[in-house]
N, C-alpha and C positions, 0 to 999 in steps of 0.2 A: 526378410528373416521369417523363420520358419515356426518360430514360436512366438509366445507373448512376451512384451517388455517385462523385465523383473525390475520392478519399482520398491524402492523404500521409502519412509516418510520419518523426517527427525522433527519432532513436537507434534504430540498428540492431541492437543488442544484446539487451536486453530487449523490444523492438518487434519483432524479429523472430516473435514468437508472433502480434501484431497482423499482420503481413507474411503469415504463413501463411493466416490465416483469410481476408484480403482476396484472396488468389490465387484463393479458392473461391467466394467470397461472390457469391449470384445478382444481389444488389441494388446491389452497390459495387466498385469496381475499384481498384487500387494504381496511383498515378500519378507518385509522387515519393516518395523516402528521403533523408534528409540524417543524415550521420555524421562526424565528425572522423577516423575509423579505417579506413583504407582498404582494408583486408583485408574488411570487412564489407558495403561498397560492392561489391566484388569478388564477394562470395556472391550478395548481391543478383542482380547484372547476370548472372550465370551462371543462375539460377533462372530470372529473368525469359526469358532466351532461350530455355532449354529448352521453357518453357510457351508461345511465341510473344508476348510481353507486351513492350510499349515502356514502360519506367520511367525517368524522369528520376533520376538521380543528383547528390548535391549535398554537398560536405564543407564547406559554411558555410550559415547559418541565414538571412542575408539573401538570397540568391538562392534557395534553398528557399521562403520565406516570399512570394516575389514571384512564385512559380509559380500557374500557374490549378487551384486546389482548391476543393473546396466544405467540405471538412472536414481537421483535422489531429489525429493523435493522437500524442502527446507521450510518448515514453518515453526521455527524457534523463535528466540526473541529478535524483534525487528530492528535491532540496532547491531547484531550479530551473524546477519546473513552472510555478509562478504568475506570474511575468513574463512568460514565451512565451504562456501560456494568454490572457492581458488582450490582448497584440499580437493575436492571431489572432480573438479574439472581436471587438475593435475593428475590425478589417479586414472583419468579416462572415463568419467560418468557424467552423463546428460546431468544438466540442474535445471530444476524448476524452482523459484526461490518466491517466498512470500513478500509481502513490503514490509521492510524497504531494500533498497539494493544495496546501500551502502551507506555506512556511518561517516566517513571522511572524503575529503577530496582524493586522499593516496590511496584510499580503497577503491574507490571509482577509477582512477589507472589501474591497479592492479587486477580488478575484475576483468575489463575489457582486455586487458594483454593474456588474463588466463585463458578467456575465451577464445582468443586469437590464436593461441600457441596450442591449444586443443583442439581446436577443429569441432568439439563436440556442441551441442545444442544449448543454450542457455535460453530461459525464457521466465519471464517476470509475471507473478500473479495478481496483477494490479485488477481485481475481479471488477471494480466500479466501471472499468472500461466497455464489460459486456454484460451490464444492466440492459433489461429491455429497452429502455428508453434511449441510454446512451450508445447503446450497440446498434442500434436503430439510426441514432443521429449520424454515428461512423457511416453507414452506408447509403443514408440520403446525401450525406456530403459528398461522397464518392462518386453519385451519380450527377453532382450540380446542381443540386434544388436549390441552393441557396447563393451560388457561386463561390467566390473567394473571400475566405475570411476577413473580417475588417477589426472585428470586437469580440471578445466572448467571455462568459464567465463560469466559473465553477465553485461549487460551494456543497462543501460537507461538515455539517453542524451536528454534532453528536456529543451531549452532555452526558458524561460518565460518571459524574459525580456518585450517582446511587449504586454503581456496581463496581468502585473503585476497589475497595476492599477484595472483591472476587477476581481483578485482575491484575492486583499489584501485591495482594498476598502480604501485607505489611512489611514487605521488604524496602528498606531504605534505598538499597542502590538499584531497585528494579529501573529498567530503561523507561518506563513511563513517568516515574518519579524524578529522574532526570532531563527528561524531555524537554528540550527547547520550545517555543511558540511555533516555528515554521518547520520542525523535523518530518512531522506525521502529514506531508503535504500531497501523496499522490494520488490519494482519494480524487481531491478537487482539480489537481492538475493534470493527472493523467489522462482522462477523457479529451480534454482539451487538445492535447498533443496526438492522442490517437485518432481524433475524428477529422482534424485538420490536415494532419501529416507535416505540421511545421516544426521547427526547432526553435527553442529560445536561444536569444542573443543576449539579453539583459535582464536582470531583476532588480527590483527595490521591494524592501521587506518592512513591516510593521508589525508589532507586537500589542494586542490590548491590553489595558491594565488585566492583572490575574483576577480571578475569581475570589470573593472573599473568604470562601470556604475551603479552597483548595489547601490552603497549608494546614487546616485541621484533618485533611487525609493524606496530607505527606508530599504534596509537590506543589510549585510556585510559580510557573510558566501561565502567561496568558492565551490566547489565542493567535494564530498567526493569519497575515494577509501576505500575499505576493502579487506585485504589479509587474507582469512579464512583457518583455517585447519579442515578438516572435521573428523569423528571419525573412518575412513579407512585410514586416513595421506593423503588424496588426497589435492591439494589446490586447492582454489576456489577465483578469482579475482572478485570483484565487484566496477564499477565505473557509479557514479551516479550525475546527477546536471545540470548546463545550461553552460556547455560548448559550444562553438560556432559551429554548424552545422546546416544547414536544408536541407533537412527535418529532424525532431528529430529520435533519432536512438533508437531502442529496439532490441536487438540482443542477441543470447546465442550461447556458444561453448562448448562441451564436447567431451575430449579426454577418451578413455578408454582401456581397456586390449587387446579388438579385434579391435578397429576400433574407428572412431570420428563422430561427426554431428554438424553441423552449420546452423544457419540462415545467410540468404544474409543482406548485412548491407546498400545495396543502391538500389532504384527502378529499375535501369537500368540493373541490374543483372538477369538472366533468371528467376531461382527458388527460392522459399523462402524457401525451406528445402532441405538440403543436408547430405548424409551420404554415410560413406566410411565404408566397413566393408573387413577388411583382409581375406584372402583365407587360407588354410591350409598351403599356403606357405609363408617365412615371407616377407614382403614388396611388395606382390602382393594381390590385392584387386578389389573390384566393388564398383562404386558410384551408389546411387539412389538420383536424383534430380526431386524434384516435388513441386507442389504447395498442401499443406494440404487442405482437405476439411474435418468440423464437421464430426465424427464419431455417437458421443453418443447423442441422442435426435437431430440428424440432423436436421430435417424438422424445429423444432423449433429454433435450435440454428441460422440458416440461416435467421429469423426474428429479429435476433439483432446483428447487424454485426458490432456494433461500438467498440472501441477497440480491432481490429484484430480480431473478431468474440468472445471475451471472455465475455459479457457483460450479457448473459443468465446465465452461470454456476454457478457462486458463489453464486446467489440468487437461481437457481432450485435445487441445491444440498442441500443447507440449508433446503430446504422446504422438499426436499425428504428424507434426512435423520431423520428429525423428525417423518416421516411417515415410517421411516423403511427399505427403501430402500436400499440394499446392495451395488449398482453401487454409490449410493451418501455417504455411509459410507465410501467407498474407496476412493471417491476424494474429498469430502469437506476438508477443511484444519481445523484441530482441532486447541484448544487453545496451545498445547504443541508446534507444528510444527510454528504456530503463534508467539509466543513467542521466539522461535528461531532465526525465522528472524527478529525480531525486535529488540531485545536485541544485536545481533551484530554491529547494528549500534550506539546504545548508548554505550556499552564497546569499540568500535573503536574510539569514540569521548574522550574516556579517555586515550588512547593509544596514540591520538595524543597530548593530553595536556601533558602527560607525556614525549614527546619526541620520540615516535612512538615505544613506548615497546610493546611486545606481551604481551596481555591481556588473561586469561583462560575466556572460555564461560562456565558458571555452566548449567547443566542439571537440570533444574527447576521440572522435573518430579519427581526427588529425592526429598522427602520431608525435608531428612536431610541437604541437600544443601540450603534451602531456609531462613533459618534464617541470614546467613551473609549477606543478600540485604532486610531483611524485613524493615529497616529504611533508605535503599539508595534513598533519593528523589531527588538525584543531577541531573537538567536539566536548562533550560535557561528560565523558568517561575517562576518569582519570587514567586509568591503565592504558589506554589506548592515546590520549593526548600526551601525556608526560608533560612537558613544561609547554605546552599550548592549548592546555584544558580553559575551556569557555564556562563562565557562569550560565544557570539554568533560565535566567531570565533578565530581561534589559533593566527591569524594576528592582531598585534595591529590596533587598532581604535578608534576615538573620539564617542562622542556621535551624533547622527545624529538631524540635526536642526527640529524644530517644522514645519516649513515652507516645508520640503520636503513632509511633509505628508499631508499637505493642498495642494500641488501641484499636488500628486497625487491623492488625494481625488476629486478635481477639475475635472482631467481628468475623473475619473471613472463617477462622476456626469454627467458629457456630454456627456457620453456613447462613448467615444473615445478610441485609443489604444496609449500607449506612444511606442517609438520606438528606436533603439539604438542612433539617432540622437539628442534625445529630452530627456534625464533625467533632472532632477532639474538643470536648468544653474546656475551655479556659485559653490562656493565652499559648499558641502553638510553637512558639518562638523561644530559645536560648536566650536569657538576659544577658 
């Protein structure tokens, strides 16, 4: 290609990370941004003008969709990526989608088939796979440092109660308020699949009791746990959600046939990455302990240090994969692995609602396995689920009062934060 790739971003809040990469990327340019919130568009306008760039700004998707673009980055609401991705792929645009890949099993099938028939690049922006420590695990595992995985753990603990008004805006139907415990699962599951290269074949789900203050902020789900069997028989444990700890925890652990590696969980620990490799004598080995630094595109990566050094790579590998770069082909997360990550959470919730029974995870790479899921729309979004609507939690709860959402919205409008002492005062549930 004798020009830069023309890329648009749908969703200016989370998408601003990708926007920053596009401002500086040598092989792509930002040409359009779409968001319903005008202050975000104003921010992009100011930035673009300061950089001498011309960026088209849209407050509705249809006008954005019809703009001249080679590729689209979808950073809209996390439960709405698949329908927009399918439309963009069918129009002939490459797609990078933020988390999560799909809301339902039917969407998983539709998304995979849209990628296959379009022939375009689809990439999944699970940035936790590219953090300095998790990306180092990926590369060390590839070189055989710990042998074949036998057990692993992924942990993403982030108590968002203090910022809930700033990320849900007091909207009753915001996806975060309807999210069930295991839905937002790929920050913990994703690195376990990319590091090992394995595929999930079975999942059992669990939900913790909801935080007592959550209903006073507009939501009722607890935190999620997935116990996953991988295709080599290894077991993976994933835990994620708003459990109580500060600072938040992003941690991974892998045991293999030759050793193990793990990340530190607390800032006061000396090194972020720790690897034990057994010698030729049983139970005797050596430790490596160090703070990983970027290796691939190191100079560029160091300019995008947010999310543990991860925020360059998903966008960069997407661009470079379109252009045929073999390194990007290797490390960009394709639709099949993305769907593997996401449907573990979807099926884990089926497990929870059915008494924590094991659920087989289909391999949707195989066309013959898709028909069983083609009409499975079960989720917590009424307009998507229809008569397959699921409750937002396995724990009994009543409908939350409208006053709770008014209270949360008022906090957001005033640009304040909620905190653990001040969710909605009084009983949040309707009598």
